[in-house]
C-alpha positions in Angstrom: -37.6 25.5 45.1 -34.4 23.5 44.9 -34.9 22.7 41.2 -35.5 26.4 40.5 -32.3 27.3 42.4 -30.3 24.7 40.5 -31.6 25.9 37.2 -30.7 29.5 38.1 -27.2 28.4 39.0 -26.7 26.6 35.7 -28.0 29.5 33.7 -25.8 31.9 35.6 -22.7 29.8 34.7 -23.6 29.9 31.0 -24.5 33.5 30.7 -21.9 34.9 33.1 -19.1 36.3 30.9 -17.1 38.0 33.7 -14.2 35.6 33.0 -14.7 35.4 29.2 -11.4 35.4 27.2 -9.9 34.8 23.8 -6.9 32.6 23.4 -4.5 31.2 20.8 -2.9 27.8 21.0 -0.2 26.0 19.0 1.3 22.6 19.4 2.6 19.4 17.7 2.2 15.7 18.2 2.3 12.3 16.7 -0.8 10.2 15.6 -1.1 6.5 15.0 -3.8 4.7 12.9 -7.0 4.3 14.9 -8.4 1.2 13.0 -7.0 -1.4 10.8 -8.1 -2.9 7.4 -10.5 -5.8 7.0 -10.7 -8.4 4.2 -13.6 -10.8 3.5 -13.4 -14.5 2.7 -12.5 -14.1 -0.9 -9.7 -11.6 -0.2 -11.6 -8.6 -1.4 -11.4 -5.4 0.7 -14.6 -4.1 2.0 -13.6 -0.5 1.0 -13.4 -1.5 -2.7 -9.7 -1.4 -3.3 -7.9 -4.0 -5.3 -5.1 -4.3 -2.8 -4.6 -3.3 0.9 -2.9 0.0 1.7 -0.1 -1.4 3.8 1.6 -4.8 4.0 2.5 -7.5 1.4 1.2 -10.5 -0.5 3.3 -13.3 -1.9 1.9 -15.9 -4.4 3.0 -19.4 -5.1 1.5 -22.1 -7.4 -1.2 -22.9 -4.8 -1.3 -20.3 -2.1 -1.3 -16.5 -1.4 0.2 -15.3 1.9 -0.9 -11.9 3.3 0.7 -9.6 5.8 -1.6 -6.7 6.3 -0.8 -3.7 8.6 -2.8 -0.8 10.0 -3.0 2.4 7.9 -4.4 5.9 8.2 -3.5 8.8 5.9 -3.6 11.3 8.8 -1.1 9.5 10.9 2.4 10.8 11.5 3.8 14.0 12.8 1.2 16.8 12.9 1.0 20.5 13.8 -1.9 22.1 15.6 -3.0 25.8 15.4 -6.2 27.0 17.1 -8.3 29.9 18.3 -10.7 29.6 21.2 -13.2 31.6 23.3 -14.2 30.7 26.8 -17.6 32.1 27.8 -16.6 31.6 31.4 -14.3 29.4 33.5 -15.9 26.2 32.4 -17.5 26.4 28.9 -16.1 27.6 25.6 -15.7 27.0 21.9 -12.5 26.2 19.9 -11.5 26.0 16.2 -8.3 23.9 15.6 -6.5 23.2 12.4 -4.5 19.9 12.2 -1.7 20.0 9.6 0.2 16.9 8.5 3.9 17.9 8.9 5.3 14.5 8.0 2.6 11.9 7.3 3.3 8.2 7.2 4.0 6.5 3.8 2.3 3.2 3.2 3.5 0.6 0.8 1.8 -2.7 -0.3 4.0 -5.2 -2.2 2.4 -7.8 -4.3 5.0 -10.4 -5.2 4.8 -13.0 -8.0 1.5 -11.7 -9.4 0.3 -11.9 -13.0 -0.1 -8.6 -14.8 -2.1 -8.5 -18.1 -0.1 -6.6 -20.8 -0.9 -6.2 -24.5 1.5 -9.0 -25.2 -0.2 -11.3 -22.7 0.0 -12.1 -18.9 3.4 -11.6 -17.4 4.6 -12.6 -13.9 5.6 -9.4 -12.1 6.3 -7.7 -8.7 4.0 -4.8 -7.9 4.6 -2.1 -5.4 2.0 0.6 -4.5 3.1 3.5 -2.3 0.6 6.0 -1.0 0.9 9.1 1.1 -1.2 12.1 2.1 0.0 15.4 0.6 0.0 17.8 3.6 -3.5 17.1 4.8 -5.3 19.9 6.7 -8.3 19.1 8.9 -10.5 21.8 10.6 -12.0 20.8 14.0 -14.7 23.1 15.5 -15.5 21.9 19.0 -17.1 22.6 22.3 -14.7 22.9 25.2 -15.5 21.9 28.8 -12.9 22.5 31.6 -12.5 22.5 35.4 -11.1 26.1 35.4 -8.5 25.2 38.0 -5.5 27.3 38.8 -2.7 26.5 38.0 -3.8 23.0 36.9 -6.8 22.8 34.6 -8.4 19.6 33.2 -10.3 20.0 29.9 -12.1 18.0 27.2 -13.3 19.0 23.7 -15.5 17.2 21.2 -16.9 18.3 17.8 -16.7 17.8 14.1 -13.8 17.2 11.7 -13.9 18.9 8.3 -11.3 17.9 5.6 -9.9 21.0 4.0 -7.0 19.3 2.1 -7.0 15.5 1.7 -5.1 14.7 -1.6 -3.2 11.4 -1.8 -0.1 10.8 -3.9 0.2 7.3 -5.4 3.3 5.7 -6.9 2.7 2.3 -8.7 5.9 0.4 -9.7 5.6 -2.8 -11.8 8.8 -4.9 -12.4 8.8 -8.0 -14.6 10.6 -11.3 -14.2 10.5 -11.4 -10.3 13.5 -13.2 -8.7 15.6 -12.9 -11.8 16.2 -9.1 -12.0 13.9 -6.4 -13.3 13.9 -6.6 -17.1 11.3 -3.8 -17.3 10.3 -1.3 -14.6 7.2 0.8 -15.2 6.5 3.7 -12.8 3.1 5.3 -12.7 2.3 8.3 -10.5 -1.3 9.4 -9.6 -3.0 12.0 -7.4 -6.2 10.9 -5.7 -8.9 13.5 -4.7 -11.7 12.8 -2.1 -15.2 14.0 -1.7 -16.1 16.2 1.3 -17.3 14.2 4.3 -17.9 15.0 7.9 -15.9 13.3 10.7 -15.7 13.6 14.4 -12.9 14.7 16.8 -12.4 14.7 20.5 -9.6 15.1 23.1 -8.9 15.1 26.8 -6.0 17.0 28.3 -4.3 18.8 31.1 -3.2 22.5 31.1 -0.7 24.2 33.4 -0.8 27.9 33.9 2.7 29.5 33.8 1.4 33.1 34.4 -1.6 35.3 33.5 -0.8 35.1 29.8 0.9 31.7 29.0 0.0 28.1 29.7 1.3 24.7 28.5 -0.9 21.8 27.7 -0.8 18.1 26.8 -3.6 16.0 25.4 -4.7 12.7 23.9 -6.8 13.3 20.8 -9.1 11.1 18.7 -10.1 11.6 15.0 -12.7 9.5 13.3 -13.0 10.1 9.6 -13.0 8.2 6.3 -13.3 9.9 2.8 -14.8 8.6 -0.4 -12.6 8.9 -3.5 -14.0 11.1 -6.3 -11.2 11.4 -8.8 -7.8 10.0 -9.7 -5.4 11.9 -12.0 -2.7 10.1 -14.0 0.2 12.6 -13.8 3.5 10.9 -14.9 4.9 7.7 -16.4 8.5 6.3 -16.8 9.8 3.0 -18.1 13.3 2.0 -17.2 13.9 5.6 -16.1 12.8 7.2 -19.4 9.8 9.5 -19.2 6.8 9.3 -21.6 3.8 11.4 -22.2 0.7 10.2 -20.3 -1.2 10.0 -23.6 1.2 7.4 -24.9 0.5 4.9 -22.1 -3.1 4.0 -23.0 -4.5 4.7 -19.6 -7.3 7.3 -19.0 -5.7 10.6 -17.7 -8.6 11.1 -15.3 -10.9 8.5 -13.6 -14.1 9.6 -11.9 -15.3 7.6 -8.9 -18.9 7.4 -7.8 -21.2 5.3 -5.6 -23.5 5.0 -8.7 -20.8 4.5 -11.3 -21.5 2.9 -14.7 -18.4 1.0 -15.9 -17.6 1.0 -19.6 -14.7 0.0 -21.9 -13.1 3.5 -21.7 -12.2 3.0 -18.0 -13.0 6.6 -17.1 -15.5 5.8 -14.4 -15.2 3.4 -11.4 -17.0 2.7 -8.1 -15.9 4.8 -5.2 -14.0 3.4 -2.2 -13.0 4.9 1.1 -9.7 6.2 2.4 -9.0 5.8 6.2 -8.1 9.1 8.1 -8.9 8.0 11.7 -6.1 8.3 14.3 -5.2 8.6 17.9 -2.7 11.2 18.8 -0.6 12.6 21.6 0.0 16.3 21.4 1.7 19.0 23.5 1.8 22.8 23.1 1.4 26.3 24.5 -1.7 28.5 24.9 -1.6 32.3 24.9 -4.5 34.4 26.4 -5.3 37.2 24.0 -7.7 39.2 26.1 -7.8 40.3 29.7 -10.5 38.8 31.9 -13.3 41.2 32.5 -13.6 40.2 36.1 -9.9 40.7 36.7 -9.9 44.2 35.2 -13.0 45.1 37.2 -11.3 44.0 40.5 -8.2 45.9 39.6 -10.2 49.1 39.0 -11.9 48.7 42.5 -8.5 48.2 44.1 -7.1 51.3 42.3 -10.1 53.4 43.5 -9.6 52.3 47.1 -5.9 53.3 46.9 -7.0 56.7 45.5 -9.5 57.4 48.3 -6.9 56.4 50.9 -4.6 59.1 49.7 
């Protein structure tokens, strides 16, 4: 009998929509990389890139010294817009959009490295700068909350769907390191990623200002990495003078795949992953868009009582 009563209580909480409500929320925050980069024993990155995303490497006659730092293309200042629907005081669903307002820029510097030109190998300094171009990530999630008034604890967890995830790359190669740049070549690329699912979660606290407005603060988690599918060579300058991409001798488009076949044209390459995981701290405001059914019903009863008293 107790089990039946407990089951009936749980079902009543789920199906009871007397306190159902729509709401809109907006906020902003800052996110930091959730995981770092890893290299194996022969200094090759597990994700397939030739060089790390962030840090530096300096070469001498006998050694190479590395200084590798964390990186995530979704880190930096972010804005949050969302719509939600609470079935009752404790269970609901929510769709958030995380928009990169000012994402972090990552630069890896490779000093005193040998670059193979048509005239032969030349000792050079290489700088690769990369940055996400206004990434947008959709996050549908399940929301659970205590339903307290005015303080309300909540948590959400669900999927992360990359809507926009393009990366801008700027590769600068300068010759004769340590003696002044005799030649400076500047290559710009845009990298596109394949669609891939990630996961998102958050835990936060909400304070009710009145029947319509609330303020909230939360700690969020995003776990996602994306496979590169294409790199477009967009622009080239040498010593500040622009040249047509077709004059450089590099393929204008490179396709990446997990089953790539490499040939002398250089138009295909094995895919590698780009890190998008982060941990963020966000604050914002929530606006209730619909009246609670239970509240409206009670107000009607109160009004009826006042009418009969007259």
